[in-house]
C-alpha positions, 0 to 999 in steps of 0.5 A, spaced: 537 513 511 536 505 510 529 504 508 529 502 501 521 501 500 515 497 501 517 490 502 510 487 502 503 487 505 500 482 509 493 481 508 487 477 512 483 472 508 477 468 510 478 463 504 485 462 502 483 458 495 478 464 494 483 469 495 488 465 491 484 465 485 482 472 485 489 475 486 492 470 481 486 469 476 483 476 476 489 481 478 494 476 474 499 476 480 503 469 481 505 465 487 512 466 489 512 462 496 506 457 498 507 455 505 500 452 506 503 445 507 506 448 513 501 453 515 496 458 512 500 463 508 501 464 501 505 469 498 503 472 491 507 478 487 510 480 480 514 476 475 520 478 479 518 476 486 522 481 489 520 487 494 514 492 492 509 487 489 509 482 495 502 480 498 502 475 504 495 472 505 494 469 511 487 465 512 483 465 518 477 461 517 471 463 521 474 470 524 469 476 524 470 480 518 475 486 519 473 493 519 477 499 518 479 504 523 485 508 527 491 503 527 489 499 520 491 500 513 485 503 509 488 500 502 494 499 498 495 501 491 498 497 485 502 501 479 500 501 472 504 506 468 499 509 464 492 512 463 490 507 458 492 502 462 488 504 468 482 504 463 484 497 461 484 495 468 477 498 469 474 494 463 478 487 465 475 488 472 468 490 471 468 484 465 469 480 471 464 482 475 468 487 480 465 493 482 470 499 480 470 506 483 473 511 478 478 513 474 478 519 479 483 525 479 488 524 485 492 531 482 499 527 482 496 521 479 489 518 477 486 511 480 481 506 480 478 503 486 475 496 488 475 491 493 477 483 494 473 478 495 474 479 503 472 487 502 480 489 502 480 496 498 485 496 493 487 502 488 490 501 482 494 508 480 498 511 475 505 514 475 502 521 473 505 528 474 508 526 481 509 530 487 513 536 483 506 538 480 505 543 485 512 544 489 519 545 487 523 538 487 527 540 493 521 543 497 516 537 496 512 536 502 514 542 506 508 546 505 500 544 505 497 544 498 489 544 499 486 539 493 484 544 487 477 546 487 476 543 480 479 537 481 474 536 487 468 538 482 470 533 477 471 527 482 463 529 484 461 527 477 459 520 478 455 519 472 461 521 467 466 517 471 462 511 471 461 511 464 469 512 463 472 505 461 476 502 455 472 501 449 474 494 447 474 488 452 481 486 454 483 479 452 488 478 457 493 481 462 499 482 459 505 487 458 504 493 461 498 491 465 502 487 469 504 489 476 511 489 478 511 494 484 506 497 489 504 505 488 503 506 495 500 503 502 495 508 506 494 507 513 489 511 518 491 514 524 489 519 529 494 524 530 498 526 523 504 530 527 505 523 531 505 519 525 510 524 522 515 523 528 514 515 527 515 515 519 520 521 518 523 522 525 524 514 527 524 511 520 527 516 516 522 517 510 522 523 507 515 527 507 513 528 500 506 531 500 502 535 505 495 535 503 488 533 505 484 527 504 481 528 497 474 525 499 474 528 506 477 535 505 477 537 512 482 532 514 489 531 513 493 526 508 500 526 508 505 522 504 512 520 505 517 516 501 524 514 499 528 520 495 524 523 491 518 519 493 518 514 487 512 509 487 514 502 491 517 507 496 511 511 499 507 510 505 501 515 506 497 516 512 490 519 513 488 523 519 481 521 522 481 524 529 476 521 534 475 515 529 474 508 532 479 503 532 480 498 527 477 491 528 482 486 525 480 480 521 479 478 514 478 484 509 483 488 513 491 488 513 495 485 518 501 489 517 505 492 512 513 491 511 518 496 509 525 493 507 532 495 508 538 492 505 541 487 510 542 485 517 546 491 519 541 496 517 536 492 520 540 492 527 541 500 525 533 501 524 531 497 530 536 501 535 533 507 532 526 505 533 528 503 540 531 509 542 525 513 540 521 509 545 517 505 540 516 498 541 521 493 537 520 485 537 526 481 536 529 480 529 527 473 527 528 468 521 522 467 518 525 462 513 524 467 508 527 473 510 530 476 517 525 481 520 522 484 526 515 487 528 514 494 531 508 499 531 506 506 529 503 511 534 496 508 532 498 501 534 499 499 527 504 493 526 510 495 521 515 489 520 522 491 518 525 486 513 532 485 510 533 484 503 530 485 496 525 479 496 523 473 499 528 466 500 535 466 497 533 466 490 531 474 491 536 475 496 539 482 496 
């Protein structure tokens, strides 16, 4: 298995300066690479600039706003280690005029949700109890685990959830509040078994949880990751049969990218995908890294990238 984790998520923006201000000023990420002189792309990420917390932001001024749907990403999640940190993030965001939903109990972790200026859903999630909360380590993802009734009931207590926050204003984003890796990326498909054939069968990620969407319990939500499914390696899919397809545009993800160690691994994964019948583009050098594009069974673009970050400073 050569996938090592999430490399980056590519966002679409209607106003790059506004997005830059939001992701650096409100979320505390830093500019890792600025390609706006030669195009319309900006890269932001954590302090190290490496894979797992990288966001590529592409400006498409005047484009019709995107709409979530099959073949699109529903949200990406950033990791904060503790519940206290989660509540501090809620206070920070609300004090900056951002509407926040949560904290919500996700059984395996806790999280809050908000949207960026274009409407992209962003989750902030704790490390939490993890996938072994209701399954043995060697059996995670093997059986369906329905959401606990007590959890569903608790998540319906809107007034309590709305009131729960950090008691004091947060002065600055420092220390443990800073984002270093993503928690996961969540995509929308229309057939969870076809998704499994792609993510597990072709890409080689391990399924670490079979459950239902906690907000739509009559639909499936499965998780895959590297090894024990640690944060920064997890891709999840909602199954929404019969749902409308995604409308690409600002407020939607253009693609998500997974990392492999080197060029040889890139060739190996590309060959495996092609042998399984999936579309694969040519391996290209973007000037920042080597990579190629493929598509999941629902049409969502997925990039496979060689290396641990972007550019020679962060090369594997």
